[in-house]
LUMVEX-282614 format. One line per field, with one value per residue (C-alpha): residue in one letter; residue number from 1; x, y, z. Coordinates in Angstrom, 2 decimals, decimal comma. Example, Ala and Ser with C-alpha at 12.3 -4.5 7.8 and 13.67 -1.06 7.14 Angstrom:
BEGIN
res A  S $
n 1  2 $
px 12,30  13,67 $
py -4,50  -1,06 $
pz 7,80  7,14 $
***
This chain:
BEGIN
res M  D  F  E  Q  A  R  F  N  M  I  E  Q  Q  I  R  P  W  E  V  L  D  Q  R  T  L  D  A  F  S  T  L  H  R  E  D  F  M  P  A  A  Y  R  E  L  A  L  A  D  V  N  V  P  L  G  H  G  Q  I  T  M  T  P  K  V  E  G  R  M  L  Q  S  L  A  I  E  P  R  D  R  V  L  E  V  G  T  G  C  G  F  V  T  A  L  L  A  S  H  G  G  S  I  V  S  V  D  V  F  A  D  F  V  E  A  A  A  L  K  L  A  R  C  G  L  S  N  V  T  L  R  S  G  D  A  C  R  G  W  P  A  E  G  P  Y  D  A  I  A  V  T  G  S  V  P  L  L  N  N  D  F  E  R  Q  L  T  V  G  G  R  L  F  V  I  V  G  Q  A  P  V  M  E  A  M  L  I  T  R  L  G  D  Q  D  W  S  R  E  P  L  F  E  T  V  L  P  P  L  V  G  L  P  A  P  S  R  F  R  F $
n 1  2  3  4  5  6  7  8  9  10  11  12  13  14  15  16  17  18  19  20  21  22  23  24  25  26  27  28  29  30  31  32  33  34  35  36  37  38  39  40  41  42  43  44  45  46  47  48  49  50  51  52  53  54  55  56  57  58  59  60  61  62  63  64  65  66  67  68  69  70  71  72  73  74  75  76  77  78  79  80  81  82  83  84  85  86  87  88  89  90  91  92  93  94  95  96  97  98  99  100  101  102  103  104  105  106  107  108  109  110  111  112  113  114  115  116  117  118  119  120  121  122  123  124  125  126  127  128  129  130  131  132  133  134  135  136  137  138  139  140  141  142  143  144  145  146  147  148  149  150  151  152  153  154  155  156  157  158  159  160  161  162  163  164  165  166  167  168  169  170  171  172  173  174  175  176  177  178  179  180  181  182  183  184  185  186  187  188  189  190  191  192  193  194  195  196  197  198  199  200  201  202  203  204  205  206  207  208  209  210  211  212  213  214  215  216  217 $
px -67,57  -64,20  -61,51  -58,57  -59,95  -60,04  -56,58  -55,64  -57,41  -56,26  -52,61  -52,54  -55,03  -54,36  -50,72  -48,63  -49,47  -48,48  -45,04  -45,20  -42,29  -40,37  -41,48  -41,26  -43,90  -46,07  -45,72  -46,76  -49,85  -51,08  -49,99  -52,00  -54,99  -56,40  -60,02  -59,10  -57,15  -60,92  -64,39  -66,61  -68,91  -66,41  -64,92  -66,02  -64,09  -61,20  -59,42  -61,38  -59,30  -61,16  -60,30  -62,00  -63,31  -61,79  -63,59  -63,05  -62,96  -60,29  -58,70  -57,04  -54,35  -55,80  -53,68  -51,80  -50,33  -49,97  -47,90  -45,71  -45,33  -43,78  -41,77  -39,68  -38,69  -37,03  -37,67  -34,31  -34,38  -32,48  -33,82  -35,93  -39,08  -41,54  -44,99  -47,30  -50,41  -51,11  -55,61  -56,60  -52,76  -52,60  -49,87  -48,06  -48,38  -46,71  -43,69  -43,66  -43,68  -40,11  -38,87  -36,89  -38,26  -41,71  -42,67  -45,99  -47,81  -51,70  -53,16  -56,59  -56,67  -58,72  -56,81  -54,20  -55,96  -57,56  -54,88  -52,71  -55,28  -55,08  -51,05  -51,64  -53,11  -50,55  -48,19  -46,31  -44,04  -41,77  -44,12  -44,29  -48,10  -47,95  -51,15  -49,51  -49,01  -46,74  -47,17  -43,67  -42,53  -42,13  -37,59  -37,94  -37,58  -35,50  -33,44  -35,50  -33,98  -37,34  -40,47  -43,77  -46,07  -50,13  -51,36  -50,72  -48,81  -49,51  -46,14  -43,54  -40,61  -37,58  -38,86  -39,69  -36,79  -34,20  -35,09  -33,49  -30,76  -27,96  -29,71  -32,95  -35,44  -39,18  -42,54  -44,63  -47,42  -46,65  -49,47  -52,60  -56,07  -56,93  -53,10  -50,29  -47,49  -45,85  -42,31  -39,21  -36,52  -33,54  -30,12  -27,45  -25,70  -25,34  -26,73  -27,50  -31,47  -32,60  -36,18  -37,71  -41,14  -43,39  -47,18  -49,78  -52,92  -55,07  -55,03  -56,15  -54,31  -52,64  -54,08  -52,81  -51,09  -52,14  -53,56  -51,47  -52,91  -54,24  -53,95  -57,41  -57,55 $
py 63,81  61,74  64,73  62,22  59,17  61,91  62,98  58,95  58,68  61,81  61,13  57,47  57,91  60,86  62,09  59,25  57,33  61,14  60,03  62,21  60,34  62,60  61,85  66,02  66,51  63,42  64,83  68,20  67,27  65,14  67,70  70,78  70,42  71,27  72,06  74,62  77,01  76,41  78,40  77,55  76,76  74,01  72,27  68,97  69,12  69,81  66,92  65,44  65,47  69,02  72,48  74,53  77,63  80,75  83,38  86,51  84,00  81,66  78,45  76,11  73,33  69,93  67,88  65,74  69,08  71,39  67,96  67,61  71,19  71,27  67,78  69,40  72,09  70,77  73,96  74,06  74,88  78,78  78,85  82,49  81,62  83,74  82,02  83,78  83,91  83,29  82,03  80,55  80,19  76,45  76,18  78,69  77,25  73,43  75,70  77,27  73,81  72,91  76,19  78,85  82,93  82,92  85,79  85,69  87,82  88,58  90,77  90,47  91,67  90,38  86,45  88,53  88,94  86,46  84,13  85,46  84,72  81,13  81,01  82,48  79,83  77,20  79,06  80,35  83,00  82,46  84,12  87,78  88,59  91,18  93,00  93,63  92,35  90,12  87,91  89,59  88,49  90,50  91,73  94,58  91,24  89,16  87,04  83,73  80,29  79,36  80,39  78,76  80,30  79,13  80,02  79,51  81,55  81,60  81,90  81,70  84,32  84,99  87,97  84,83  83,10  85,71  86,09  83,31  82,84  80,36  76,39  78,75  76,41  77,76  76,25  77,20  76,00  77,57  77,75  77,59  76,41  72,55  71,64  73,43  72,04  71,73  72,81  72,98  75,44  76,08  78,50  76,77  79,68  84,14  82,74  79,42  77,53  73,72  72,84  70,20  69,40  67,28  66,99  68,28  70,71  73,06  76,76  79,39  82,05  85,07  87,68  90,85  88,76  89,62  87,17  86,49  87,02  84,53  83,75  84,37  83,37 $
pz 93,20  94,50  92,75  94,68  92,53  89,33  90,09  90,38  86,78  85,44  85,14  84,83  82,16  80,40  81,82  81,80  78,53  76,42  77,23  80,25  83,17  85,03  88,41  88,82  87,41  87,92  91,48  90,66  89,83  92,09  94,79  92,73  92,73  89,53  90,70  92,83  90,07  87,30  87,44  89,68  87,18  85,75  88,86  87,94  84,67  86,03  85,95  82,61  79,04  77,87  77,37  80,29  79,23  81,44  79,68  77,60  74,86  76,82  77,30  79,52  78,01  78,26  81,67  79,29  77,27  80,50  81,51  78,69  78,73  82,16  81,53  78,37  80,39  82,40  85,18  87,43  90,85  89,83  86,53  85,74  83,66  82,02  81,97  78,28  79,59  82,89  82,59  85,83  87,18  87,87  84,21  86,69  89,93  88,44  87,24  90,57  92,13  90,52  92,10  89,95  89,71  87,89  85,54  84,61  82,76  81,49  78,75  81,45  84,77  86,58  85,36  87,07  90,43  91,09  90,11  92,91  94,90  94,31  94,14  97,86  99,37  97,31  99,65  96,10  97,11  94,25  91,74  89,96  88,16  85,55  83,68  80,10  76,45  76,62  73,15  72,09  75,25  78,36  78,30  81,10  83,04  81,32  80,18  80,87  80,94  80,48  78,04  78,71  75,99  77,29  73,89  69,91  67,81  64,40  62,77  64,97  65,07  67,33  70,14  72,34  71,93  72,36  75,44  76,20  78,35  76,26  77,57  77,99  76,40  74,93  75,26  72,12  70,07  66,30  63,22  62,70  63,22  62,85  62,31  65,11  66,48  70,31  69,50  71,97  71,21  72,79  72,73  72,50  71,42  70,61  67,08  67,53  68,30  68,06  67,49  68,19  67,37  70,19  68,88  67,92  68,98  69,03  71,36  70,55  69,38  72,09  71,75  70,02  67,65  64,25  61,89  59,38  55,72  53,02  50,12  47,67  44,14 $
***
């Protein structure tokens, strides 16, 4: 497989048409090799517009969703960033490529161990990996200038947004299948946040969150 041609196609036919025009974001997808982060059995699907299975019932975001997320968070070199859900480590690498200090947490220890090896091979040393339950954030190492939540939350509470600094940004996907909405939440003050809907998508919920009750008739 010609991964370089596939990478070019991914950027030009998937990511850029999805309103991802920030050059730093596009450069990160060009420089980092997404296929090196995928399970070996799915390596040739790494640059396709699909969710790649990771094990434990988890999947990746598609490349275009990763691109919109990275662009919307607008990571700066001095930012402290929390990633909830390390997964395969590719989003971790995207965040780290923008600089700053990244804390990435996953409930599955084997995901964390595998991601550590992949990030080391990329020479990314600005990442701290943790194994634990961060479905309500990771306040011990906060506050954060940006938070990326790589699984969905059925209902949005204020746990994540209260761990932001003033001016901090939160990317999170809210709702239940078949309708979920990606949102960018920005902390404007001690008790003031803005909420911007970005796009609709579907992603499995974070492990550990209780399912919301449903009405029965």
